[in-house]
C-alpha positions in Angstrom: 95.3 47.9 14.4 96.8 44.8 12.7 99.1 42.7 14.8 97.1 43.1 18.1 94.8 40.8 20.1 91.9 42.7 21.5 90.4 41.1 24.5 86.6 40.8 25.0 85.0 42.0 28.2 84.9 38.5 29.6 88.6 37.9 28.9 89.6 41.3 30.4 88.0 40.1 33.6 89.6 36.7 33.4 93.0 38.1 32.6 92.9 40.9 35.2 92.8 43.6 32.5 89.4 45.1 33.3 90.8 48.4 34.7 93.0 49.1 31.6 91.8 51.9 29.4 93.8 50.7 26.4 92.6 47.3 25.3 95.3 46.7 22.7 98.4 44.7 23.8 101.1 43.2 21.7 100.6 39.8 20.1 103.4 38.2 22.1 102.2 39.7 25.4 98.6 38.4 24.7 99.8 34.9 23.8 102.1 34.7 26.9 99.2 35.8 29.1 96.8 33.3 27.5 99.3 30.5 28.0 99.8 31.4 31.6 96.1 31.2 32.4 93.8 28.2 32.9 91.0 29.8 30.9 90.1 32.9 29.0 88.4 34.3 25.9 90.5 35.9 23.2 89.3 37.6 20.1 92.0 37.9 17.4 91.4 40.7 14.9 93.5 40.8 11.9 93.7 42.2 8.4 93.9 40.2 5.2 97.6 40.8 5.0 98.3 39.5 8.5 99.3 36.0 9.5 96.9 34.7 12.3 98.1 31.2 11.5 101.4 32.1 13.2 99.6 33.1 16.4 97.7 29.8 16.2 100.9 27.9 15.9 102.4 29.7 18.8 99.4 29.0 21.0 99.5 25.3 20.0 103.2 25.0 20.5 103.0 26.7 23.9 100.1 24.5 25.1 101.8 21.4 23.6 105.0 22.1 25.7 102.7 22.1 28.8 101.1 18.8 27.8 97.8 20.5 26.7 96.3 19.4 23.4 93.2 21.5 22.6 90.1 20.7 20.7 89.9 22.6 17.5 86.5 23.7 16.1 87.2 24.2 12.4 84.6 26.4 10.6 84.6 26.3 6.8 88.1 24.9 6.2 89.9 27.6 8.2 92.2 25.0 9.8 93.2 23.7 6.3 94.1 27.3 5.3 96.1 27.9 8.4 98.1 24.6 8.0 98.7 25.3 4.3 99.9 28.9 5.0 102.3 27.5 7.7 103.7 24.9 5.3 104.3 27.6 2.7 106.2 29.5 5.4 108.4 26.5 6.1 106.6 25.2 9.2 105.1 21.7 9.2 102.4 21.1 11.8 101.5 17.5 12.7 97.8 17.6 13.1 96.8 13.9 12.7 96.1 13.4 16.4 94.5 16.8 17.2 90.8 16.4 18.0 88.7 18.5 15.6 85.0 19.2 15.3 84.3 20.2 11.7 81.6 22.8 11.0 80.9 22.9 7.2 83.8 22.9 4.8 85.2 20.1 2.6 88.8 19.4 3.7 89.4 17.2 6.8 92.5 18.1 8.8 93.3 16.5 12.1 91.4 13.8 13.9 87.8 14.8 12.9 85.5 13.6 15.6 82.4 14.6 13.8 80.9 17.1 11.3 78.1 19.6 11.5 76.7 20.9 8.3 73.5 22.5 9.7 74.0 26.0 11.1 70.7 27.6 10.3 68.7 25.7 13.0 70.6 26.7 16.1 69.0 24.2 18.5 69.7 21.3 16.1 73.2 22.6 15.6 73.8 22.6 19.4 72.4 19.1 19.7 74.8 17.8 17.0 77.7 19.6 18.7 76.8 18.1 22.1 76.7 14.6 20.6 80.1 15.1 19.0 81.6 16.8 22.1 81.1 13.6 24.1 83.9 12.1 21.9 86.4 14.8 22.8 89.3 13.3 24.9 89.2 14.4 28.5 92.6 16.1 28.2 91.3 18.4 25.4 88.0 19.5 27.0 89.2 22.6 28.9 91.1 24.1 25.9 89.3 24.9 22.7 90.5 26.9 19.6 87.7 28.1 17.3 88.8 28.9 13.8 
């Protein structure tokens, strides 16, 4: 099933797909549908040989062309891995001004608004996240990418 985006139940409702029996749609179709909607939830499933960073770039480029600059929640240096893989493929992404909330990990990429190192205590984690989320620019609050 590599190369497909599978939509969660919530996203199927948001995207008007709730009556479809086959949940798999092509990557390009899913990204175009995501970019055309104001909100939605997408679960990207991929194998170790796939390139999810290319989908990430396509989403950021699409939103960027519409003047949308999302918040990125970077878990465990995933953003760094995506940016490096894109560079190795010949694509350079300018991430300096992209707002990022960093959850664990060592490498800062983007405009890191704050870091959360505690994930075991969920209530404390949420309190830290809420404090950092207040710093997110208004233009980035309705679009979030979790990596």
